[in-house]
N, C-alpha and C positions, 0 to 999 in steps of 0.2 A: 504493500500500500504506500509506503514511504516513497519508493521510487516511481510509482505511478503518478502520485501527486507532484513529485519533483519534475518529472518529464513534462506533465501538462503545464506546469508553471513556466518552464523554460521555452515553451513553444508559443508564448504570447508574441504578438507582432513586435518587430524590431523597433518601430517608432514608439510603441507604448513603453518598452523597456527603457529607451533613452529618456523619455519624458519622466518616468518614475524616478530614475537615477538622478536627474537634474533637480527634481523637486524634493526628493528624499534620499540622499546618498546612502543612508544606512538601511534602506529597504531590503536589499538583497541579504545583508548580514542578519537582519531581524527574521526574515523568512527562513533562512537556513537554520538559524538557532531554534525557531519554533518547530520546524520539522524534525530537527535533531532530537529534541526532548520528547516529541511524540514517539519517535523511534525507540527511545529508552523504555517507555511504558509498554510498548508492544511486546518486547522480548523479556523484560525482567519478570513479568508475570509468568511467562512460560518456564523460565529457568528456576523459579523459586520452588517448584515441585520436584526438582531433580537434584537437589543439593546432597541429600544423604543416601547412601547405598542401602538397599534392603534385599533380603533373601526371602522368597516366597515360601510359605508353609503349605505342605500337602499332607495327605493322609500317610503316604509312604515316606518315612523320615529316617535318615542315617545320622547318628550322632558323631560329630567330629571329635575323635579321641585325642589325636596328636598331629603335629606338623613337624617334620624334621627336614633339614637342609643339608645337602652335601655338594661336592663338586670342587672344581679348581677355582678357588675364590679367596678373597680377603675381606669381602663385604660381611659385616656383622649381621647376626640373626635379626636383631631388632629393626634394622633398616629394611630387611626383606619382609618381616611380619607387618611393618607399618603400611605396606602397599597392598596387602591382601584384603579381600572383601569378606573373608571368613576367618574365624579364630577358634581354637579348641573350646568345646562346649556348645558350639552352634549346632542347630539341626539343619541338615542339608537335604533338600528334596531329592529322592533317589532318581526321579525321572529327569532332573535338571543337572545331574552331577557332571556330565560331559561339558555342558555349557559353562558351568562354574569353573571347571579346570581351564577352559579356553579363555574365559574372562581374566582369570588371575595370571595366566601366562602372558597375556597382553599387558597387564598392569606392570609386571616385573620387567618386561622388555622395554616399556616406554620410559622408564626412568634412566635409560642410557648407561647402565652399569654392566650389562651382560651382553655377550655375543649369542648365547643360547640359553634357553630356559625350558625345562621339561617338568611337568607335574604328573605324578602317578598316584591314583587313589587305590588303596588296598582295603577291600571290604571284608569284614569279619562279622557275620550276623547282622545286627542292627547298628553296627559301628563302622567307622571308616577312618583310616589314617592316610595322610597325604605326604608323599615323599617328593621333595623338590630337589632337582639337580640343576645347578647353574654353572656357567663358564664366564668368569670375569672378563671384561674388556681390558685392553691395555690401559692402565689408569692414567699414565702421563701422556697426554695427547698434544703433539706439536702442531699448532695451526700453520697453514701454509705461509711460508716466508716470502711469498711473492704476491702482492696485491696492488690493485690499481687505485690511484688517488681519486679518480673521478667516481661519480655516483654509480656507475655500472660499467661493465666491460665494453658495451657498445659505444658509449660516449668516448671512452679512451681509444677504441679501435678506429672509429669513423671520424669524429669531430676533432680529436686531438692528434690524429695522424700517427697513432702508435708511438707517441713520444716517450722514450725510455726514461726521461727525466721525471715523468709523472708516475713512476713505479716506486712502491715502498718495498724495501728489503728488510726483513726482520724476522723475529721469532717470538711466538707466544707459547710458553710452556704452561700447560694447565693440568693440574692433578685433580681429576674429577671424583676421586674416592679416597681422599687423604685420611689415613688411619682407619679405613674401612667404614667410616661414618657418613659417607656421602658429602663430606666437606669438600669445598673447591678452593684451591690455591692456584693463583695465576700470576706469572711474571711476564712482562712484555718489554721487549727492546726492539727498536726499529730505526732504520736510517733510510734516506732517500728523500722523496717528496715531502713527507712529514716525518720529522724526527720525534720519536715518542718513547717514553718510559713509563711503566705503570705497574701497579700491584693491586690485586683483588683477593678478598677472602670472604667466604660465606659458609655458614653452618646452619643448614635448614632445621636441624633438630637439636636444640641446646638444652632441653629439659627432659624430665623423665616421661612426661606425657607425649613427647615428640610432636608437639604442636607449635612451639615457638622457636624462632631462629633469628639470626642477625647477619649482617654483611658489612664489609668495609672496603673502600676502594680509593686509590690515589693515582692521578695521571698528570703528567706534564708533557706538553708538545709544543713544537714551533715549526713554522713554515716560511719558506722563501717566496711562496706564491699563495694567494688566497682569492676566493671569489668575493669581490667587493660590492657588487650590485647585480641586479637582474634587469635585463632589457629585452623586450620582445620574447619573453618566456625562455631566455637563455642566460646562463650565468656568465658574467664578464670577470676576467681574471687580471690581477696585477702581480708582476713578478720582478724580483731584484736578485741578481746572482750573487751580489756581495753582502747584502744585509737581509735580516729576517723581517718579514712583513707582519707576522702575528706570533704571539706567545700566549699560551693558555695553561691554567692549572685548575684541576678539578679534584675535589675531595668529597666523599659521600659516606653516610652511615645509614643503614636500613634495618628495619624490623619486619619480620614475616610471621604470620599467624596462619596455620593450616589446620582448621578444625575437622575437615573431612578430606577424603581422597582427592576429590575433584575441585576443591575450593581453596584458594589462597588469597590472603590479604597482605599487601606490602605498603609500608609507610617509609618514606625516605626523605632525609634532609641533606642537601648538597650545597656546596659553595663553589662558585666559578669565578675565576679572575681572568679578565681579557686585557690584552695589550696589543695595540696596532701601531704601525709606523706612521710617520707624518704623511707619507705618500698616500696610504690608504685613507687617512682622515681627510686629506684634501680632495681625493677622488669621490668620497662619499661621506660628508659630514654627519650623516645619520646612521653610519654603520654601528656605532655604540651610543648614538644619541647626543644631541647638543654639541657636536663638533669635538668629542672627547677622544683622547688617546687610550684611556684606561677606564675599565668598568668592573665593579664587583657585583655579583648577582647571587642572591640566595634563592633556592628553589625548594619548595615543599611539595611532595608528590604522594598521592594515595592511589593504589592500583588494586582493583578487585578482579579476580580471574576465576571463572568456572570452566574447567577443562574436562568435558565429558566425551572426548574423542577416543578412538581405539588406539591410536599411536600418536604421541605428541610430536614425533619427528616428521611423519608424513601421514596425516590422517586420511582415512578412507570411509569411516562411519562415525556418527555421533555429532555433537554440537559443542561449540565453545563461545564464551562471551568474555570480553575484557573491557572494563571501564577504567579510564585513567583521568584523574583530576590533578592539575598542576597549578601552583601559584608561584609566579616568579616576581622577585622584587629587586630592582636595580638600586644599589645603595647610594649611587651618585645620580642626582637628577630626580625626576618625578615619575619615572617609568615603572609600571607594574603590569603584569599580564596574568589573567586567569584563563584557563582552557579546560575543555572537556573533550576527551578522545574516546570513541566507542568502536568496538570491533565485535562482529558476530559472524560465526562460520556454521554452516550446516552441511554435513556429508552423509551420503546415503548410498546403499548398495542394492538396487532393485532386482538385479539378476546376477548370476554367477559371472565374475570377471568384469562386470559393468559397474561404474561408479560415477556419481554426480556430486557436485558441490556448488554452494552459493556462499559468497563472501561479501559481507556488508561492512563498510567502514565510513566513519564520519567524524568530523572535528569542528569545533567552534571555539573562538577566543575573543576576548574583549579586554580593553577598549580597542578601537580601530587603529589609532596612531601608535606606532611602535618603532623602536630602533630596528635596523636591518637584521640583527642577529635573532630577533623574535618573530620574523615574518615567514619562516619556513613552513610550508603548507602542503601542497600536493606535488608529488614528484620526487620526494625524498624517502630513503629507507624502503619500507614495505608499502608506503602509501603512494601508489602510482597506478595509472591506468595503462594496461599493456598496449603497446603501439605508440606510446608517448614518452618512451624512455629518454629521448633527447631533450625534453622540455621540463620546465618547472613552472608551477603556478603558485607564486607567493601570495600571501594574503592572510585572512583570518578564519576562513571556514572552507570545508569541502565535504563532499559526500560521493561515494562510489559503490558500485556493485560489480562483482565478477561471477560469472556462471561458467562452469566447466563440465564436460562430459567426456569420460575416459574409459578405455578398455585395456585390460591387463594383457600385454603381449607375451610377457615372460616373467616367471618367478622361479628361480632355482637357488640352490644352496651348494656351494662348492666347498668341499672338505680338504683342508690342508694340514700337514703334520707340523704346524708352527703354533707355538703357544700364543694366545690372544688373537690368533687368526685361524682357529680350527674350522670355523664355519664362516664362509663369505657369502652372504645373500646378495642376489642381483635381481632387481625387478625393473621391467620396462613397461611404460604406459603410453599408448597413443591417445591423443585428445583433440577435441575442438572446444572453442571457448568464445565468449563475448563479454566485453566490459562496457560500462557506461558510468559517467560521473561528471562532476563540475567542481570548480574552485572559485571562491569569491575573493576579490581584491578591490578595496575601495579606491585605490589609486592606479587601477589597471591602465586607464587611458593615458595617464601621465608617463608611465613607464613603457607604453607600447605593448603591454601584455595582451595580445589579441586572443589568446586561448583562455584567458580568465573570463569569468562571468558568462560562460556559454556551455551548452551541453556538449560533451565529448563522448565518442563511442568508437569501438573497434571490435574486430573479430579475427580469428585465425585458427591455426592447428599446430600441433607440436608433439614432442616426445619428452617424457620425464624418465630420468635414470635415477634409481635409488639403490644405494649399496651400503657397505659396512661403515660404521662410525659416523652415521648421520650424513653421509655424503649424498648430496642431491644436485643434479644438473638438469636444467630445463632448456631445451631447444624449442624456440617458438617463432613461427612465421606469422606476422601480424599485419593487418591492413587497418589504418585508422580513417577517421572521417575526412581528413585532408587528402586522402588518396595516396598517402605514403605507405609503402610496404617494405618490410625488411625482416631479416632473420636475427633474432635476439637470443643471447645466452645469459642465463642466470644460474647462480649457485645457491639457490634457496628454494623453499617450498612456496606455494601460492599464498 
């Protein structure tokens, strides 16, 4: 309903839209904000009934006597038991036993600690024991030491002419299961386009109830080139080979609360220090606001996540909702920004090997006038419309929808005599898809952002490759409403 209303709204006559913008420049932002909050109420009601896991009771009941765990592992038992939907003493419906085993196998696989999980029920009379065998993943995972400084591979390959100076060389070592407690410790060192050093630590279960956790992170980075403004929906860059154009420091502390398997709350307080060169300040006096060279920003964020999908890495069935509220405060000047960011996914499997998905995302922020560093909107990170990877739509609000239909071409498991790589799964999916969305920018006319404040749509087909250690590669051939068509490469899920 949201996108039906949205589509009808954007199909008013061009002259009427121009008249409304002239008389009431905040009309578009107000309309998007109204539709955004309507969207919240549509889905929160549906999700509220799915928060806690239940096991149906039937006349034929097997009492779960014990659960034991074995295998090549360092993961502690309490981490494994935390993810299960059943515990000793529960009554398990006999006719649902196989589906319960399958559900819990998926739960253990989706926490990304194991390469293989097997559950075997052993029935004795009216009782059952569950034997779990796991194979740990290689815990210290080095992230690729070659990455592109641009928003995606296609921008670097096509628009930046494969400039090797825009490549980052570095290494991030992440221990995903420190001390067997699912703690994460990460060290980052990087040279090249962005020089960066950082440290993160998180412990999701810091108490006996395994519901409360915390995280800490520190990062420092500097660039000889930065995007200093947006014009005609393209980022414009300034570079100096002898001096740095930007320096940043970020420090954050977070608290997590996970009362149920699929529900997580996160509260985070972070501090951000920005410094830019005189060159950048002169090119864009509003980069940090009020013609400043430095700015300190405090950010308070609250994130709610309901994750009811079958596989958190590459979902095929289930639903997911994420709501994010952020409050930013610039300590120098009078700038502050409040924003709400919503994300809803629905995945379904109507027939064997056939899968469908619907992804909805929306964001709004206020007030309208903001420094350039607060204007990132549509076209950054995961918030983009396929087929528009070369563009950004800065501003205060956006909404988008993605629909995909895919067929599983291949799903195999290759066994190797190598520890941590004993089983290598490989899956291939062929798909077709279509996207629609729009971004609102109150100053689009002044910056020549012709793609802002209008409906955007695209469609295409592609191949998804999913394999070991959460590696995902998407090859997509997309045609957008401008008539532009191209092959795009992404290293993430939808």
